[in-house]
C-alpha positions in Angstrom: -152.8 -22.5 6.0 -154.7 -24.8 3.8 -157.6 -25.0 1.4 -160.7 -26.8 2.6 -162.6 -29.4 0.7 -166.3 -29.0 -0.1 -168.6 -31.6 -1.6 -171.2 -30.5 -4.1 -174.4 -32.3 -5.0 -172.6 -34.1 -7.8 -170.4 -35.8 -5.2 -167.2 -34.5 -7.0 -164.8 -33.0 -4.5 -163.6 -29.5 -5.3 -161.1 -27.5 -3.3 -162.1 -23.9 -2.9 -159.2 -21.5 -2.8 -159.3 -17.7 -2.7 -156.7 -15.8 -4.7 -156.2 -12.1 -4.7 -154.0 -9.0 -4.2 -153.8 -9.0 -0.5 -155.6 -11.9 1.1 -155.6 -14.9 3.4 -157.1 -18.3 2.8 -159.9 -19.4 5.1 -162.0 -22.1 3.6 -164.1 -20.3 1.0 -164.3 -16.9 2.7 -162.9 -13.6 1.6 -160.4 -11.6 3.5 -158.3 -8.6 2.7 -155.3 -6.8 4.1 -155.6 -3.1 5.1 -155.4 -2.0 1.4 -159.1 -2.9 0.9 -158.4 -4.5 -2.5 -161.1 -6.7 -3.9 -160.2 -10.3 -3.5 -160.8 -12.6 -6.5 -161.8 -16.2 -6.0 -160.8 -19.1 -8.2 -162.5 -22.5 -7.8 -159.7 -25.1 -8.2 -160.8 -28.8 -8.5 -158.7 -31.9 -7.8 -157.6 -33.7 -10.9 -157.3 -37.4 -10.0 -154.8 -38.2 -12.9 -152.4 -35.5 -11.6 -152.9 -36.4 -8.0 -151.9 -39.9 -8.8 -148.4 -38.7 -9.6 -147.7 -37.8 -6.0 -145.2 -39.9 -4.0 -147.0 -42.4 -1.8 -145.8 -40.9 1.5 -147.1 -37.4 0.6 -150.4 -38.8 -0.6 -150.8 -40.7 2.7 -149.9 -37.5 4.7 -152.4 -35.5 2.7 -150.2 -32.4 2.8 -147.0 -30.7 1.6 -144.7 -29.3 4.3 -143.3 -26.1 2.7 -140.4 -24.1 3.9 -140.8 -20.4 3.2 -138.9 -17.2 4.0 -140.8 -14.0 4.7 -141.2 -11.1 4.1 -140.6 -10.9 0.3 -143.6 -8.9 -1.0 -145.6 -9.6 -3.0 -144.5 -13.2 -3.3 -144.6 -14.3 0.3 -145.2 -12.2 3.4 -147.4 -12.0 6.5 -150.7 -10.1 6.5 -152.0 -8.1 9.4 -153.2 -11.2 11.2 -149.8 -12.9 10.9 -150.7 -15.4 8.2 -148.3 -16.1 5.3 -149.8 -14.8 2.1 -148.7 -13.7 -1.4 -148.5 -14.6 -5.0 -146.4 -17.7 -4.4 -148.8 -18.8 -1.6 -151.8 -18.4 -3.9 -150.3 -20.4 -6.7 -149.1 -23.2 -4.4 -152.5 -23.4 -2.8 -154.0 -23.8 -6.3 -151.4 -26.5 -7.1 -152.1 -28.4 -3.9 -155.8 -28.2 -4.7 -155.2 -29.8 -8.1 -153.2 -32.5 -6.2 -156.0 -33.0 -3.6 -153.8 -32.2 -0.6 -153.2 -29.3 1.7 -150.2 -26.9 2.0 -148.6 -26.4 5.4 -146.3 -23.4 5.4 -143.3 -23.3 7.8 -141.4 -20.1 8.2 -137.6 -20.6 7.7 -134.5 -18.6 7.1 -133.8 -18.4 3.4 -130.4 -20.0 3.5 -131.7 -23.0 5.5 -134.5 -24.0 3.1 -132.4 -26.0 0.6 -130.4 -27.9 3.3 -133.8 -28.7 5.0 -135.1 -30.1 1.7 -132.0 -32.3 1.5 -132.5 -33.4 5.1 -136.2 -34.3 4.5 -137.5 -31.6 6.9 -139.5 -29.9 4.2 -141.2 -31.5 1.1 -140.9 -28.2 -0.8 -138.9 -25.0 -0.7 -141.0 -22.1 -1.8 -139.4 -18.6 -1.4 -138.9 -17.0 -4.8 -135.9 -19.2 -5.3 -134.1 -18.7 -8.6 -133.5 -22.0 -10.4 -129.8 -22.0 -11.0 -127.3 -24.6 -12.3 -125.5 -24.4 -9.0 -128.6 -25.0 -6.9 -129.6 -27.9 -9.2 -126.6 -29.8 -7.9 -128.4 -29.9 -4.6 -132.1 -30.1 -5.3 -134.5 -30.4 -8.3 -136.8 -27.5 -9.3 -140.2 -27.2 -10.8 -140.4 -23.8 -12.5 -143.5 -21.6 -12.1 -142.5 -18.0 -12.9 -139.9 -15.9 -14.6 -138.3 -13.0 -12.7 -135.5 -10.7 -13.6 -133.4 -8.3 -11.5 -134.4 -4.7 -11.1 -132.9 -1.8 -9.1 -134.6 1.0 -7.3 -133.4 4.4 -6.2 -134.6 7.3 -4.1 -137.0 9.4 -6.1 -135.1 12.1 -8.0 -131.7 10.6 -7.1 -130.7 8.7 -10.3 -128.5 5.6 -10.0 -127.1 3.6 -13.0 -127.1 -0.1 -12.1 -124.2 -0.6 -14.6 -122.1 2.2 -13.0 -122.8 2.1 -9.2 -119.1 2.1 -8.2 -118.7 3.5 -4.7 -122.4 3.5 -3.9 -124.2 1.8 -1.1 -126.5 -0.9 -2.5 -129.0 -2.9 -0.4 -129.8 -6.6 -1.0 -131.4 -9.4 0.9 -128.7 -11.8 2.2 -128.1 -15.0 0.3 -130.2 -14.0 -2.7 -128.7 -14.0 -6.2 -128.4 -10.3 -6.0 -126.2 -10.7 -2.9 -124.1 -13.7 -4.0 -123.7 -13.0 -7.8 -125.2 -9.9 -9.4 -124.0 -7.0 -7.3 -120.6 -8.6 -6.4 -119.9 -9.0 -10.1 -120.7 -5.4 -10.7 -118.4 -4.5 -7.8 -115.6 -6.6 -9.2 -115.9 -4.8 -12.5 -115.6 -1.5 -10.7 -112.4 -2.6 -9.0 -111.0 -4.0 -12.3 -111.5 -0.5 -13.8 -109.7 1.2 -10.9 -112.9 2.5 -9.3 -114.2 2.1 -5.8 -116.1 -1.1 -5.1 -119.8 -1.2 -4.4 -120.6 -1.0 -0.7 -122.9 -4.0 -0.5 -125.4 -3.8 2.4 -126.9 -7.2 3.0 -130.1 -7.5 5.2 -131.7 -10.6 6.6 -135.1 -9.6 5.3 -136.1 -7.8 2.0 -138.3 -5.4 4.0 -135.3 -4.1 5.8 -133.4 -3.6 2.5 -136.3 -1.7 1.1 -136.6 0.4 4.3 -133.0 1.3 4.2 -133.5 2.8 0.7 -136.6 4.6 1.7 -134.8 6.2 4.7 -131.8 7.1 2.6 -129.4 4.8 4.4 -128.3 3.3 1.0 -128.2 4.8 -2.5 -130.0 1.9 -4.3 -131.5 -1.5 -3.9 -131.3 -4.6 -6.1 -134.0 -7.3 -5.9 -136.1 -9.6 -8.1 -138.3 -7.6 -10.5 -141.7 -8.3 -8.9 -140.3 -7.4 -5.5 -138.8 -4.2 -6.6 -142.0 -3.1 -8.5 -144.1 -3.9 -5.5 -141.8 -2.0 -3.2 -141.9 1.1 -5.4 -145.7 0.9 -5.5 -146.0 0.7 -1.7 -143.4 3.5 -1.0 -145.8 6.5 -1.5 -143.4 7.9 -4.1 -140.3 7.8 -1.9 -138.5 5.4 -4.2 -138.6 4.7 -8.0 -137.3 2.1 -10.5 -133.7 2.5 -11.6 -133.3 1.1 -15.1 -135.0 -1.8 -16.8 -135.4 -5.5 -15.8 -132.4 -7.6 -16.7 -131.1 -11.2 -16.3 -134.5 -12.9 -16.3 -134.4 -16.4 -14.9 -137.0 -18.9 -13.6 -138.3 -19.2 -10.1 -138.6 -22.8 -9.0 -140.0 -24.9 -6.2 -137.2 -26.9 -4.7 -137.7 -30.6 -3.9 -135.4 -33.5 -3.0 -133.1 -34.5 -5.9 -134.7 -37.3 -7.9 -138.1 -37.0 -6.2 -141.2 -37.7 -8.3 -142.8 -34.8 -6.5 -141.2 -32.4 -9.1 -143.2 -34.0 -11.9 -146.4 -33.9 -9.8 -146.0 -30.2 -9.2 -145.1 -29.6 -12.8 -148.2 -31.4 -14.0 -150.4 -29.3 -11.7 -148.8 -26.0 -12.8 -149.3 -26.9 -16.4 -152.9 -27.8 -15.8 -153.5 -24.4 -14.3 -151.7 -22.7 -17.2 -153.8 -24.6 -19.7 -157.2 -23.8 -18.0 -156.4 -20.1 -17.5 -156.4 -20.1 -13.7 -152.6 -19.6 -13.5 -153.1 -16.4 -15.6 -155.9 -15.2 -13.2 -153.6 -15.7 -10.2 -150.7 -13.7 -11.8 -153.1 -10.9 -12.8 -154.6 -10.7 -9.3 -151.2 -9.9 -8.0 -150.1 -7.7 -10.9 -147.1 -9.9 -11.7 -148.4 -11.2 -15.1 -145.3 -9.9 -16.9 -143.4 -12.9 -15.4 -146.0 -15.5 -16.3 -144.7 -18.6 -18.0 -146.3 -20.7 -20.7 -145.0 -24.1 -19.5 -143.5 -25.4 -16.3 -140.3 -27.5 -16.7 -138.1 -29.4 -14.3 -134.7 -27.9 -13.8 -134.9 -25.0 -16.2 -131.9 -23.0 -15.1 -130.4 -20.6 -17.7 -127.1 -20.2 -15.9 
């Protein structure tokens, strides 16, 4: 998947990218998923000063090789034609347009993305990855969004995220919810002499959501935009359980010490300043997590 270059009469190269609620990129054409949502278009131009920050090898290649795990709607998932789409994809396409290069998305298991960055297999890891102090020991992050954690429950069957002892809770394997958040809650249950939480880890977020919809678990914990989207798509079968908590930044992972982090940061901040970042978040309904400035390694814990 890539953006295509078009040359206007002025001779200035612009990269045309289509951003919207359920779409794929195909040059400057419009495409939608089965929802029939209108697709918004944002014209994103290359900025030579920012493009000049790219590492020489990436500039020569003319592309970023990006490892991504799907499905994790609405951030990254496959549309009906099998192409990887989503909020993360739209924003990265805008960023690569600013940088004057293309984005090549390679599907990967979530837990393999950071090791592949370290090995040089991917230039960037992009999969709703929480920028944490532990992960910063392995890679650098360019932040682009703020997400918290939010639980969901079956409609009419209330669950308290702070008192879920003995309940079955679905998570996606290797996410922060799986490795930190729900285990900490379970440990607290045990310390209080209560039954631990029965953590059900699934390889894909869609499977975790489906388990809740079908009543195979009592609750689900996921990143706030993912939970909100799952509830919206469930036809009333599931609902939010409690507020958003533990907000933290998402970041794009790059090799430790790579100047690519600063190039991505400059591109994101350019899009924030000119309003196109805001447009992209609003197209996907995730504007509550919009940031006002991208930073490198912005972990809060």
